[in-house]
C-alpha positions as a Markdown table, in Angstrom:
| # | Residue | x | y | z |
|---|---|---|---|---|
| 1 | Arg | 74.4 | 119.9 | 96.3 |
| 2 | Thr | 74.5 | 120.8 | 100.0 |
| 3 | Ala | 77.2 | 119.7 | 102.6 |
| 4 | Glu | 74.9 | 117.3 | 104.0 |
| 5 | Gly | 74.3 | 115.5 | 100.8 |
| 6 | Leu | 78.0 | 115.5 | 99.8 |
| 7 | Ser | 78.8 | 114.3 | 103.3 |
| 8 | Ala | 76.5 | 111.2 | 102.8 |
| 9 | Leu | 78.0 | 110.6 | 99.6 |
| 10 | Arg | 81.4 | 110.5 | 101.2 |
| 11 | Glu | 80.2 | 108.0 | 103.6 |
| 12 | Glu | 78.9 | 105.8 | 100.9 |
| 13 | Ile | 82.2 | 106.2 | 98.9 |
| 14 | Ala | 84.2 | 105.1 | 102.1 |
| 15 | Thr | 81.9 | 102.0 | 102.5 |
| 16 | Leu | 82.4 | 100.8 | 99.0 |
| 17 | Glu | 86.2 | 101.4 | 99.5 |
| 18 | Asp | 86.1 | 99.2 | 102.5 |
| 19 | Thr | 84.3 | 96.6 | 100.6 |
| 20 | His | 86.1 | 96.8 | 97.2 |
| 21 | Gly | 89.5 | 98.5 | 98.1 |
| 22 | Pro | 90.9 | 101.9 | 96.6 |
| 23 | Ala | 89.7 | 101.2 | 93.1 |
| 24 | Arg | 90.7 | 104.3 | 90.9 |
| 25 | Ala | 87.0 | 105.1 | 90.2 |
| 26 | Leu | 86.3 | 105.5 | 94.1 |
| 27 | Val | 89.6 | 107.4 | 94.7 |
| 28 | Thr | 88.4 | 109.7 | 92.0 |
| 29 | Ala | 84.9 | 110.1 | 93.4 |
| 30 | Gln | 86.1 | 110.9 | 96.7 |
| 31 | Leu | 88.5 | 113.4 | 95.5 |
| 32 | Met | 85.5 | 115.1 | 93.8 |
| 33 | Val | 83.6 | 114.9 | 96.7 |
| 34 | Asp | 86.0 | 116.4 | 99.0 |
| 35 | Ala | 86.7 | 119.2 | 96.6 |
| 36 | Ala | 83.1 | 120.0 | 96.1 |
| 37 | Leu | 82.7 | 120.1 | 100.2 |
| 38 | Gln | 85.8 | 122.3 | 100.4 |
| 39 | Arg | 84.2 | 124.9 | 97.7 |
| 40 | Glu | 81.9 | 127.2 | 99.6 |
| 41 | Glu | 80.5 | 128.9 | 96.7 |
| 42 | Ser | 78.7 | 128.2 | 93.5 |
| 43 | Arg | 80.6 | 128.5 | 90.2 |
| 44 | Gly | 79.0 | 127.3 | 86.8 |
| 45 | Gly | 77.8 | 123.8 | 86.8 |
| 46 | His | 79.2 | 123.5 | 90.4 |
| 47 | Phe | 76.4 | 124.6 | 92.0 |
| 48 | Arg | 75.9 | 124.5 | 95.7 |
| 49 | Ser | 72.3 | 125.1 | 97.1 |
| 50 | Asp | 73.9 | 126.0 | 100.6 |
| 51 | Phe | 76.2 | 128.3 | 98.9 |
| 52 | Pro | 74.5 | 129.9 | 95.9 |
| 53 | Asp | 76.8 | 133.0 | 95.3 |
| 54 | Ser | 80.2 | 133.1 | 93.7 |
| 55 | Arg | 83.1 | 135.0 | 94.9 |
| 56 | Gln | 84.2 | 137.9 | 92.6 |
| 57 | Leu | 87.6 | 136.5 | 92.0 |
| 58 | Ala | 88.0 | 132.4 | 91.4 |
| 59 | Arg | 90.8 | 130.9 | 93.2 |
| 60 | Arg | 92.6 | 127.7 | 91.6 |
| 61 | Thr | 92.7 | 124.8 | 94.1 |
| 62 | Phe | 94.7 | 121.6 | 94.5 |
| 63 | Leu | 93.6 | 118.4 | 96.0 |
| 64 | Thr | 95.9 | 115.4 | 96.6 |
| 65 | Arg | 95.5 | 112.2 | 98.2 |
| 66 | Gly | 98.2 | 110.7 | 100.4 |
| 67 | Asn | 98.4 | 108.0 | 102.9 |
| 68 | Gly | 94.5 | 107.8 | 102.8 |
| 69 | Leu | 94.2 | 111.6 | 103.6 |
| 70 | His | 92.8 | 114.3 | 101.3 |
| 71 | Gln | 94.7 | 117.5 | 101.3 |
| 72 | Cys | 93.6 | 120.8 | 99.8 |
| 73 | Glu | 96.0 | 123.6 | 99.0 |
| 74 | Arg | 94.7 | 127.0 | 97.9 |
| 75 | Pro | 97.6 | 129.4 | 96.7 |
| 76 | Glu | 96.9 | 132.8 | 97.4 |
């Protein structure tokens, strides 16, 4: 996974949503891609070749979709 590959996938999902509407599988896929793009570290099976290291302390992230926008909240 890299930002470039994830961004290309994001565009492909958007094209599918334009064609088929916001199907649940596409909404889920979009949220997963957005979460992967915002995670700038590798952790377990979530490996990013452009960010191969892990932070010392893991942080919880909440991702929601509202009005077509994806929002990420990271409690400190």
